[in-house]
C-alpha positions in Angstrom: 173.7 116.1 62.6 171.9 119.3 63.3 168.4 119.3 64.7 167.1 121.0 61.5 168.5 118.3 59.2 167.1 115.7 61.5 163.5 117.1 61.2 163.1 116.4 57.5 163.6 112.6 57.7 161.5 112.5 60.8 158.7 114.5 59.1 158.6 112.0 56.3 158.4 109.1 58.7 155.9 110.8 61.0 153.7 111.7 58.0 153.6 108.1 57.2 152.7 107.1 60.7 149.9 109.6 61.0 148.1 108.7 57.8 149.8 105.6 56.7 148.1 102.3 55.6 150.0 100.4 58.4 147.4 101.6 60.9 144.3 99.4 61.2 141.3 101.3 60.0 139.4 100.4 63.2 142.1 101.7 65.5 142.4 105.0 63.6 138.6 105.4 63.6 138.4 104.6 67.3 141.2 107.1 68.1 139.7 109.8 65.9 136.4 109.4 67.8 138.2 109.5 71.1 140.0 112.7 70.0 136.8 114.3 69.0 135.3 113.4 72.4 138.4 114.9 74.2 139.5 111.6 75.6 142.7 111.2 73.6 145.3 113.8 72.7 148.8 114.2 71.2 151.7 114.2 73.7 154.9 116.1 73.3 156.8 112.8 73.0 155.1 112.0 69.7 152.7 109.5 71.2 149.0 109.5 72.0 147.9 110.0 75.6 144.7 110.1 77.6 143.4 113.6 78.4 140.7 112.4 80.7 140.9 109.0 82.2 142.0 105.9 80.3 138.9 105.5 78.1 137.2 102.1 77.5 139.0 98.9 76.5 138.5 99.6 72.8 140.1 103.0 73.1 143.0 101.7 75.2 143.7 99.0 72.6 143.5 101.4 69.7 145.9 103.9 71.4 148.3 101.0 72.2 148.2 99.8 68.6 148.9 103.3 67.2 151.6 104.0 69.8 153.3 100.7 69.0 153.4 101.7 65.3 154.7 105.1 66.1 157.4 103.6 68.4 158.6 101.4 65.6 158.8 104.3 63.2 160.6 106.4 65.7 163.2 103.7 66.3 163.8 103.4 62.6 164.2 107.2 62.2 166.5 107.3 65.2 168.7 104.6 63.9 169.0 106.3 60.5 169.8 109.7 62.0 172.0 108.7 65.0 169.6 110.0 67.6 167.5 108.5 70.3 163.9 107.2 69.6 162.8 109.8 72.2 164.4 112.6 70.1 162.7 111.2 67.0 159.3 111.2 68.7 159.7 114.7 70.0 160.8 116.0 66.6 157.9 114.3 64.9 155.5 116.0 67.4 157.1 119.4 66.6 157.4 119.1 62.9 154.3 117.0 61.9 151.8 116.3 64.7 151.3 119.9 65.7 150.6 120.8 62.1 147.9 118.2 61.8 145.9 119.1 64.9 142.4 120.0 64.1 140.3 122.6 66.0 139.0 120.9 69.1 141.9 118.4 69.3 143.8 118.2 72.6 147.6 118.4 72.8 150.2 118.7 75.5 152.3 121.7 76.1 155.9 121.6 77.1 154.9 121.6 80.8 152.7 118.6 80.3 149.4 120.4 80.5 146.6 119.5 78.1 145.1 122.3 76.0 142.5 122.3 73.3 143.3 123.8 69.9 
């Protein structure tokens, strides 16, 4: 399977994970606030990460909850497409997550540095 053909199913799955109902509203709200404060950002592997320190316990729990949901979706997309979950996460980051970044959001570059959009 070519990488291009792989991106379409991952984009559908990743779109679901970013805005889907499976995420608890409180976890999403907590992460959104942490993103706005520059504490949490989007990593190149398709998961959330901490830009500055680990944040408080509520933020850590919310990030863990969302990342667990993303991991589950990446495993499903990987199984359907014959790739690794890591490849599915990276593809989701490239094809979906980067497009949904808002001004002020932090994200990782390929070298691991955090930058603000």
